C-alpha positions in Angstrom: 120.4 75.1 87.9 120.7 78.9 87.0 124.1 79.8 85.9 124.1 83.4 85.9 121.8 84.8 89.1 121.1 88.7 88.6 124.0 88.9 91.3 126.7 87.6 89.3 125.5 88.8 86.3 125.6 92.1 87.5 129.0 91.9 88.8 130.5 90.5 85.7 128.7 93.4 83.6 130.3 95.4 86.1 134.1 94.2 85.5 133.0 94.2 81.4 132.2 98.4 81.8 135.3 98.7 83.9 137.4 96.6 81.5 136.1 98.7 78.9 137.3 101.7 80.7 140.6 101.0 81.6 141.8 100.3 77.9 145.3 101.7 78.6 145.4 100.9 81.9 145.5 97.3 83.0 142.7 95.6 84.5 142.7 92.7 86.2 139.9 91.5 88.2 139.4 88.4 90.1 136.9 86.0 88.6 133.2 86.4 89.4 131.5 82.7 88.7 133.1 78.8 88.3 131.3 76.6 86.1 132.0 73.3 86.2 131.5 69.5 84.7 130.4 67.6 87.5 131.6 64.3 85.7 135.0 65.4 83.9 137.4 67.9 84.4 135.7 70.7 82.0 136.5 73.9 84.2 135.3 77.8 83.3 136.0 80.8 85.4 134.7 83.8 84.3 134.8 88.0 85.0 133.1 89.7 82.3 130.1 89.0 80.4 129.9 91.2 77.0 127.0 93.2 76.2 125.4 90.1 74.5 124.3 88.3 77.1 126.1 85.9 76.2 129.8 86.2 75.6 131.7 85.9 79.1 135.6 86.5 78.9 137.7 84.3 81.8 139.9 81.3 82.0 138.6 77.9 80.3 139.8 74.8 80.9 138.5 71.2 78.8 140.8 69.0 80.7 143.5 68.8 77.8 146.3 70.5 80.4 146.5 73.4 78.6 144.0 76.6 80.2 143.3 79.3 78.1 142.1 83.2 79.1 139.4 83.9 76.3 136.1 84.0 75.6 133.4 81.2 75.9 129.4 81.0 74.9 127.1 81.1 78.3 124.5 79.3 75.9 126.9 76.8 74.6 127.7 76.3 78.4 124.4 76.1 79.3 123.4 73.7 76.2 125.7 70.8 77.4 124.3 67.7 77.9 125.7 65.0 80.1 125.1 61.5 80.9 122.2 61.2 83.4 120.5 63.4 82.8 123.6 66.3 84.3 124.6 69.4 82.8 127.2 71.8 83.8 127.0 73.3 86.9 128.0 76.8 89.0 130.1 76.2 92.2 127.8 78.3 94.8 130.5 78.3 97.2 133.2 79.6 94.8 135.3 82.8 96.0 138.7 83.7 95.1 140.9 86.9 96.3 143.7 85.7 93.1 143.3 88.1 89.5 142.4 86.2 86.8 146.0 86.7 85.8 147.3 84.8 88.5 144.8 81.7 88.5 145.7 81.8 84.7 149.6 81.5 85.6 149.1 79.0 87.8 146.4 77.1 86.0 148.9 76.6 83.0 152.2 75.6 85.4 149.8 73.1 87.3 148.2 71.5 83.9 144.7 72.6 85.2 142.4 75.1 86.9 141.3 72.1 89.4 145.0 71.9 90.4 145.5 76.0 90.5 142.6 76.2 93.1 143.8 73.5 94.8 147.4 75.5 95.1 146.0 78.6 95.7 143.1 77.6 98.2 146.6 77.5 100.4 148.3 80.6 98.9 147.7 83.8 100.6 146.8 86.5 98.1 149.7 88.3 97.8 152.3 85.4 97.7 153.5 83.2 94.5 151.6 79.6 95.2 154.2 76.8 96.0 154.5 75.2 92.1 157.2 73.2 90.9 160.2 75.1 89.0 159.3 75.6 85.2 161.5 73.4 83.4 162.3 75.9 80.6 163.3 78.8 83.3 165.7 76.3 84.9 167.4 75.1 81.5 167.9 78.7 81.2 169.4 79.6 84.9 
């Protein structure tokens, strides 16, 4: 499977250009593409592709309960070899109206991108998803 089609590559590059142009203003696009491990919990959401054609920016979740925003390598994702000849795949049906920051905050509280996706599917784009209370905030309030 080709992980980045020309249309996806174009959308990722456009976001990277807009992000660089926005500098002082907040730029919070929706994820363009989702990659996943069909045999495990690894999931990546990307919003930008840098000029090197390899570095993606987005949300990465390797299945350890702590999704993180940052950069990751397309080449490294493409080079992963899984059992049974499988590889990392692109979710061809992925679409989200939710911004990357909303994905990140939901995924951190839910413990994974996979669980966040289930919550965000049911949530309106302008409403907070139904999440359990944050224990750290409950103690302070």
